[in-house]
N, C-alpha and C positions, 0 to 999 in steps of 0.2 A: 216524416219520411215514411213512405209506404214500402213495405218489404216486397221485393220481387221473389226472394228465396223464402219459401214457406217454412222450412225447418229452421230451428235455432242453430247458431254456429256451434259446431262440435268444440268442446273445451280444448282439445289438443291443438286446434288451429288458432288459439289465442296467442301462442308463442310464435314469433316470426320464424320463417324458414331460415336456416343458416346461410343460404345463398343470398338472402335479403338483409339479414342482420346477424352477423357472426357473434356468438357468445363471447368472443375475444375483443369485441368492440369496447373501447373505453366508455364507461357510463352505461353499459348494457343493462344493469340492474335498475338504474334510475329511469332509463327509457321504458322498461317493462312496467315499472311502478306508475309512471305518468300515463301510459297506455291503459293500464288497469283502472286507474282513477277516472279517466275520461269515459271508459265504458260504464263504470259504476254510476257515473253522473249523467248517463244518457247522451253524452256528447258524440258527435260523429267524427271529430278530429281533436288533435291536441297540438300544442307547441312543443317541438323537439327541444329537449333541454340542452342539447349540444350545439345545434345549428340555428335555433330560433325559427325554423320553418314549420309550417303547418303540415301535419301528417294525418292521413285518414286512418281510422281504427279498423281492426279486422272485422268487427261487427258491421260497420258501415259498408265495407267492401263486400262482405258476404250477402248483406241485404240487397245490394245492387244487383247481384246475381251473375256476374261475369268478370273475367279478367280483361283489362284494357291494354295489357302488355307495356305498361309504363314503368314497371319495376317497383311498384309500391311496396314499402317495407312490410306491411302486415297483410299482403295479398293472400287470401286463403285458397286461391286457385293455382298456386305455384306448381303443385304436383298433378294437376288435372289436365 
């Protein structure tokens, strides 16, 4: 995957915005752990432990370089 965004993802954007994933969500810590493991493994997505659906990582979305307005859980562009 070639990066559109030249700077690395700021660390504070690794945590989903509360509008996209509330810390009160059941399994929140497990979701963050699976997301972190996917990023550490160089994966662009992971299987959500609650729904079984594929979820794109924050790094993948950052490297894409824009928000598609689909409500992605890890979208780093929520506040932009």
